[in-house]
N, C-alpha and C positions, 0 to 999 in steps of 0.2 A: 262291376265292369269298369266303372270310372277309376276305381282304386287300382285295378290291374294296369290300366292304361297309364295312370300317373307313374306307377312303378316302372313300367317299361320305358316311358319317356325319361325318367330319372336315370335309368341304366344307360340309355343311349347317350344322353347328354354328358353324364359323368364319365362314361367309357371314352368318349371323344376327347375328354379333358385330361385324362390321366397321362397321356403322352406328352402333354404340354408342360408337365412339372419338370423343372430342371434337375439334372442328376447331381449338380454341385450347388450347394447353398452359398450365396454371396451375401455381403452385408446389406445390399439393397433389398433382398427378399427374405431376410432373417425373420422379420415379424410375420410376413405373410405365410412363410413355410410353417410357422408354429401353429397356424390355424388348421393344418391337416392332422387329424388324430393319429397318434403313434401306433394305434392298434391295427391299422390297415383298412383298406377300402372295403374288403369283404365284411368286416365287423360293422362298419358304418351301415352297409346295406341291410345286414341281418337285424341290426338294432331298429332300423326303420321299419322293416317288415313286421317284426315282433311287436313293436309298440304302436303300429298303425298311425304314427305321427308323420305329418308332412314336414319336410325339411327343405330349406332353401339351398339349391345347388350352389348359389353364389358364395355361400359360406365356406365351401370347400375348394374354391378356385383361387389361383394366384391372380391378383389384380393386374390388368394389362397396362394401365396407366401408371407411370412411375412418378412419384412426387419429385419436385425440383431439388429437394435437399436429402433424398433418401440415400445418396451415396456419401453423405457426410457423417462424421463421428465427432462427438464432443467429449472432452475430458470430464469424467465424473469423479473428481478427487477433491480433497480439502487443501492440499498443498501443491503438488505437481506430479506429473506422470512422465517417466523417462521414455524417450524414443530410442530404441536400441538399433544397432546396425544389423543385428541378426535376431531371429525369433527365440532368443534365450536370455535369461537374466544375467548370464555370465558375459555376454557380449558388451562391447563398448557402447556407452550412450552417446548419441549424436545431437540430441536436443531435448527440450522439455515442453510439455503441454501443461499450462496452468489451468485452474478451474474454468470450465466452460469454453476453453480454447477449441478452435475448430480444426478439423483435418479432413482430407478427402480419402476415402477408402479406395485402394488400388488393386485389391485382390480378395480372395476368399477369406471369410471370417472363421477363424478356428480358435484355438487357445491364444494365438497371436494374430494380430491383424496388420497387414501392410498398409501404410498410410503415407500421404504427402501433406505437409503443413507448412506453408510459407516456402522457405528455401530448404526445408528439412524433409528427408525421406527415410523411412525405416519401419520398425515394427513396434507396436504397443500391445501390452497385455489386454486382452479383450474384456477382462473382468472390470476394467476401469474406464470404459467408454460407453457412451450412449449412441445407439445405432437405430436404423430402421425408422418406424413411425415415430418413435420417441425423439429421434434426432430431427425429424421433420418438424415436430412440435416445438422442440427447443429452438430451432432456427427461426421459426415464426415468432416465438416469444422475443428473441433477441432483436429481430427486425422491428417488431411492434414497439419495443422499448426504445430503440434507436429513433424511430419515427416520432415517438412522443417527446423524447428529449430534444430532437431537432425542432419540433413544433413549438415547444416551450422556449427554446433559444431564439427562434424566429420571432415569437410574440414579444419576448423581452427586447430584442433588437428593434422591433418596430415601435415599441413603447419608448425606448431611448431616443429613437430617431424623431418621434413625434414631440418629445420633450425638448429636444435640441432645436427643432424647427420652431416651436413655440417661443423659446428663449430668443432665437434669432429674429423672429418677427417682432418681438417686444422691443428689441434694440433698434431696429430700423425697418421701415416699411418697404425700402427698396431692396431688401435682402432677397435674393432669388430662392425660390422654394427648392428643397432637395439638396441643399449644400452640405447637410450633415453627412460625414463620411462614415456611414455605418453599414457594415455588411450583414446581410441576413443569413442565418444558418441554413444550410441545405443538408438533406439526408445524404451521407456519404454513400458512394456506390458499394464500398466494402465495409460492412458493419461487423464482421467477424474478426476475432483476434486469433492469430496463428502462432505456431511454435517459435520458440527462440532456440537457435542453434547453440551448440556448445561454445563455438568461437564468439558468437554474439553475446552470450552470457558472460564469458570471460572478459570481453571488452567492456560490457556494461558494469561488471563488478569493479574492474580497474578504474573506470571513469567515476563510479560512485565513491570509491576509496579516495581518489584524488579530490573530489568535491568535498568529501567529509573532512579531509585534512585541511583543505583551504578554508572551510567554515570554522574549524577548530582554531586555525591560525588567526583568522579574523576575530573570532571571539576572544582569543588571548590578547590580541592587540587592543580590542575594545576594553577588556577588563584592565589591562595595563594602563590604558589611557584614563579610565575612571579612577584607578588606584593612584595615578599621578595627580589627578585632580584633588583627591583626598589629601595627598601629601602637600600640595601647593596651598590648599586651604589651611591645613594645620600649621604650616610654617608662618602664616600671617600673625600668629599669636606668640611667636618666640619672644622671650623677654618678659612676658606677663608672669605674674606671681604664681607660686605653688601654694595652695591652701588645702590642708588636710580635710577631706570630706567635701571639698568644693567641686562644682561642675560648671562654673562660669569661665568661659574662654578669655574673658577680659579682666574680670575681677579676681580670678583665682580658681584653680582646680587641682585635684590630686591626679595621680597617673591614670587611674581607671576612669575618673570623671572627665578628664581631658579627652581620652579616647572615645568615651561614650558620646560626648557633646559634639566632637568632630564628625563622627559617623552619623549622628542624628541629623546633621545638616544635609546629608545625602539620602535620607529616608531609611537608614539602616538602624534598627533597634538592637542595642547590645545590653547585656547585664551590667549591673552597677559596679561590681567588684572585679579585680583582676583574676581572682581564683575562679569566679563564675565565667569570665570571658574565655577561659581555657576551653570551654565546651562550645563556644560560638563558631558558626561556620564549619569549615572542613579543615581537618588537620593535614599539614604538609611538612616536608622536611625543610630545614634552613636553606639547603642548596637550591630549593625550588622557589624560595621567597622572591616576591616582586613588590614594587611600590604599592602601598596600601594594605599589605598583610600585617597581622598583629604578631609582634614578637613578645612572648611572655616569659617571665622569670619568676623566681620565688618571691611573691609579694610585690611584683612590679609588671608593667606592661608599657609598650611603646609602639609606634607606627613605623613600619619599615619604609625607608626612603630610597633604598637601592644603594649600591656601592658600599655595603657594609655599615650603614648608619641608620639610626632611628631618631625620630622627633618624639619627645616625651616630656611630661611634667616630672622633672627629676627630683628636686627637693626644695626646701625653703630657701636655701642659699642660692641655688642656680636657677630656680624657677623653671619655665618652659624653655627647652633648648634641644640641642643635638648632641648625641654621643655615639660611640661605636656600638654596633648591635651585639658584639661579643664581649662587652665590658665585664660580663659575668656569665655564669652558666645559663644557657637557654633551656627552659622547661618545655615550651611548646611553640609552634608556629601555626597560626590559624588564618585561613582565607575566608573573609566574610563578604566579598564582592563577587 
């Protein structure tokens, strides 16, 4: 009798619930909808009757309380996910979601899902997003991580402030407490990263290209400056003797010994012979040469000064001096700075 009563109660409860199931599945109830067996409610009841097992009606109901982040989606990709203007791969892309970037689901989830992320609205392929309870879990993980990072930053700031106050107190007893201008970190209201629009990406790439060009120019200026320092140092020894096999900048050096000793002063280690120095650094063309580069010839080497000249240990008659860089055929030009 109890068994029949239980079954009757189950039928009444479940029958009253069937009408509550939505006819259209949205992103927010994708996970819950998957809890309803695809074989149909009659089969569920038959299985229950035949097995004499008690089942929890709640297992077959859609939760009435919606999680705070169940209408969110997160990009589940390694690189980025295109946001399309229309739900097709052929449509124009209007933005990108990078790994774990967040979006708000604005319509039914199918092969394509309509979303909003930051200033970008469009469609993403549903195969590459995390939705439903998994999205809720992901959101909580991001929030927890942000809170932990904020807490660590706050602790670090407090430690720095304490050290600053201790130092101030040691300097003067009249120093007011709390003068250290240290801001403690707070958990930001918005911890999720949102999509970058196509226009924003183009602006960012242009900005990064400009910054890279500026850095390259600065590095070139710095290298040129250090190359000029090498030239200025080498020119101090003009007039000193040429000595075959020598490496002394004052008592005498041959061409490769002179170059080796000059660069050693700047912490650059070079091979001993001119033929071996042809493999040092990076090869460039003569038109690219700047002060401090090595100009190599058959059996000879010099340091480029700019303006078509080199400083080098020439021979026993002329010693260390200056001559045209193109006095003979150039075999190689090497940049070692």
